[in-house]
N, C-alpha and C positions, 0 to 999 in steps of 0.2 A: 231725658227733665225724666217725659214721657214715658219711654222704656225702663226706668226704672222702676214708676209709684207701677207701673202694670206686672215688671211681675215680681210685688211685692204682695199683691194678693190672688198670687197664684198657684193655687198646689189649698188654697188651701191656711197662706197665710196671715197667721196676724200678727205679729216681730221682729224683730230679732231676742234670745233669751240672755237675758239681761245681763251675762257677760260681753258677749259680741255685742251689744247694740252700746256698754258705757267706754269701749276700742275708740268710737267716731266720736265721741268729745271733746276725747284730743285734742282734738284734727280742726272743729267748728272753732274752742278756742284759741289754738292760736293765730291760726285766721284771723281771729277778733269776730266772725263772723255768732257769734253763742249772743246776743246783749242782748233781750228782752229773749228770750227762745223758753216756753217748762218743758222744763227736768224729760225723760221718759220713760212714762208715766208703770214702768219695770225699776228702777234707780231713784221712785219719788215717796218709795214707800204705801206707793199707789194697790200688789196685790191684787189686791180684789173688781180691779177696774174690769172693764167689762172689754171683749178682744175686740168690737166697734172703739172705739176707745184709742185701748190702742194703738189700733191700725190710720189712724183717723192724725196719731197726737208721730207716729214714724214720717209720713206719708206733711204733715208739717214743716216740718226736719229737713225730709226733701226739700220743699218748695223751696223752702229759708234758705239754703245751701246756695238752690241757684238765682234766686235773688242776691245773692252776696258774695255771689262770684267765685262761689268756694267745692259748685255742687261737682270736682271732678273729684277733688282732695277725698271728703262727701258718698255721694260714688264708689269706688275702691269695695269697701266697706261692705258693706250687703249683698251686692254681687260675688266680694270671695267668699259668703259666709253656704256651708250645708248644707240639707237639709235638718241634720241635725243643730246644728246648730237658730233652727228656727221655730218658736210660737207655733202650733195647730188649731187649725180652730176645737181641733177634737183636744185639746189639753185644758180647755175652756169648759 
């Protein structure tokens, strides 16, 4: 988990672009770990959310997955993203 949490902000990454972040949701729902987890800010209509809030929400999702035993399923999505699939600080 620590390695994944370090990968997210590397190279000024903030969060996955909406289409990619949304792809992680079916895994969390299938495994039953999405209960009481706020949606990604990019999918919740919070287009004006600052970069830090977006990064913290993604970190919250990663920690939630680890706490519910589905980190290995959720982990493959951020690791498989190209740089074009990430929103970066320069985008805000």
